[in-house]
N, C-alpha and C positions, 0 to 999 in steps of 0.2 A: 344913396348907394344904388347903382344900376347893376342889375343882374343880366346875364346873357346865357345863350345856349353854348354849344361846343366852341364855336368861334374858329374851328379849323375845318378844312374840307375832308370829305370821306376818305380820300386817298391818304391824307396825312394821318388820320385816325388809324387806318389800317397799317401804315408804316410804323406807328408807335406801338401798336399791338404786336407786330412782328418782332420788334426789338425787345419788348418786354418778355415775350414768350421764351427767349433764350436766357433769361436772367433767373437765377435761383435766389429767392428771397428768404431771409431768415424767418423762421416761425417764432411767434411770440411765446415766451416762457411763462407768462402770467396766466392764471386761470380765473374764470369768473366765479364769484361766490355761489354756493349751492342755493337753489330756489326751494321754497316750500312746494308741496304737492300741488300740481296744477299751475304753477307759476310760469311766467314767460319772460325771456330775455329778448330785447329788441335793440338792434344797432341802427342808428340813423346816419346816413351819409348824404351830405348836401351842403347848403350854403346858408345865407342869412334868412331865407324864407323858412328855414327850420329853426335856427337858433334865436331869432328875434322872438321875444316873449317865452322862450324856452319851451317849445312844443314838446320835446321828449319828456320833460318832467311833468308837464301838464297831462300828458297821456297816462303817466304813472300815477298821478294824483287821482284821476278819474277812476282808474282801476281799483285803487285803494278804497275810494268812496263806495265802489260797487262790491267790495268784499273780495277782490282779486289782487294778485301780485303781478305787476308788469314792471320789470326793471329795465331801465334804458341807459344807453351810452350813445355818444354822438361823435362823429368826425365831421366837422363843419368849418368851412373857411369862406370868407367873403368873396363873392364873385366866382366861386368855383363851379364849373360844369363837371360832369362825370369824368370826362377825359382828363381834366386837371387833377382829379383825385387819383386816376390811374398813374399819371406821371409822378405825382407826389409820393405815393406808396403807403402813406399812413393808413388809409382806409383798408387796403388789401391786407396789411399786417393785422389790423383789428379783426377782419373777417377770419383770418387764419387762427386767431386766438381760439375760436370755436365756442360752443356752448350757446350760440344764438338760436332762437326759433325763427325770427324774421330779421332780414336786413332791408331797411327802407332806403330806396334811392330817390334822389331829387336833384334837379338842376333848375334852370330858368324855365319860362313858359314853353319854349321849344315849339312855337307855332310856325316859325319859318321852316321851310322844307329841309334845309341843310342841318338845322339844329334838331329837327325831328329825326332825321337819319342818324345823327350822332347819338341822340338819346337811345334809340333802338340798338345801335351797334354797341355802345358802351354798356347797356343793360345786359346784352348777351354775353359780353366779356365778363362782367362782374358775376353774372349768374353761375358761370362754371366754378368760380371760387366759392360762391355762397352755397351751392349744392354740395361741393366737396366738404364744406364745413358742417353739413347736416342741417342747413337752414333753408328757408324759403325767401325768394326775392319778392319784395313789395315795392310798388311804384306810387309815390306820393304825388298825385295829380294837382299841380298848382295852377295859378291864375295868371293872366297877363297884367301888366301895369294898366292902371285905369285909362291912361292915354291911348292904350292899344286895346280897349275893351272889345272892339269888333272882332278880335282874334280869339276870343274866349273859347268858342267851340273848337277851334283848331288846336288850342293848347290842351283841352280835355281829350281830344282824339289822339294826340301824340302820346300821352301817357297810357291811354287805353291800349294803343297798338304796342307800346313797349312792354306792357304787362303780358299781353297776349303772345308776344314773340318768345317768351320764356315760360309760358304757362304759370305766370306769377300771380301775386295778389294785387289787385287793382284797388287803390285807396282813392275813391272818387270825391276828393275834397273840393275841387273846382266846381263840380256838378252840385255839390251840397250848398256851396255859396249861392249858386243860381237858384236853387230850390228855396233857400231861405229868403232871398230877395223876392221871389214870386209870392211869398206869404206876407212880406213886409219890406217894401222897397226903400224904407228909410234906414234900414240896419247899416251901421257903420262897420263894415268888415275890413275895409282898407284902413291902413294907418295914415298919418298925416302926409307922408310922401307919395301916396297913391300907388305904392308898389308892395310894401311890406304889410303884413296883417296887423290890424288893431288887436287888442287883447280879446275882443269879441270874435274876431276872425280866427285867432289861434284857438279859442275855446271850441268853435264849431269844427275846426280841423281835427282837434283832438277827439271830439265825439265820434267822428267818422272812424278814426283809427281804433278807438276803444272798442267799438262794436266788432270790428274785424279781428282784433287780437284776442278778445275774450269770448266772443260769441254771445255776448249779453245785449240786451235791449237798452239803448241809451235813454229811453223814455222812463226807465225805472230808476235813474239816478236822481239825487236830490235836486230840487228846483233852485239851485244856487250855482252860479258860474265861478269857478276857481281856476286861475291861470298862474302857473309857476308858484303855487302855494299861496297865492293872494286872492282873497274873495273880492269879486267885483260888486261891491255893495250897491252901486248905482244901477245895476242891471236888474230889472224887475223879473219876478218869477215867471210871468207870462212870456217874456222874451226868452228865458232859458228853456221853457217848455217848447216854444216854437223852434228853437235851434235843435233841440233834441229830436223833435219830430222830423225836421228837415234831414238830419243826419241819418235817422232810421229809414226814412222813405227812400233816400238816395242809395243807401247800401242795398236795400231790397230790390230796387230797380236794376242796380248793377249786377246783382246776383242772378237776376232773371234773364239777363242778356244771353 
């Protein structure tokens, strides 16, 4: 399954936004279940880079293991960029539901300039709704396909710029992958197709988000990798500790920028 960025030109994106601005959407009538004190609600909006291996539930599982409550929901469709989510409307309805602390936005790598522009523009569009719902916008910085590995740094920069454009939360997952490989170049973070994450890649991605959403240190979690409720028994404790350290160091570097 090949993912892409916006796939439309900036002018077309602006035209779409103008049309949508004149439409009154129905607010959701359903309410989120109450959280315990200190709990966090997170909505994920993205595509298969989010739903493969169920990243949202993996983040929730890490929080539970650390003694916290993070409840997650997702609006994710194959091959969707953010502009597709705007046109579809499901994600905007979910945001209007309210009760979220963070809304995580994700599309393809967005290393091509047109797709970078679209990522920033759509992030700004979503951010107005997210802020109105009382939440913060977070950008899930993904990676390019392994066949386009040379564009890794541009993909990282695209998401950093999008987060900065709305004073949002930058989730430096792509940078954490590079940090982990710097410690052990044999880590299999890509899945078999060379685009989607392996379970190990999803675990590392979730560690980055766990720290950002809870304020806790991932290195204090158990030395056991659990993805979507399933323990990765073949992953050694030393590897888990390496990934936890990579996530923590990357978040610290991002916060210092």
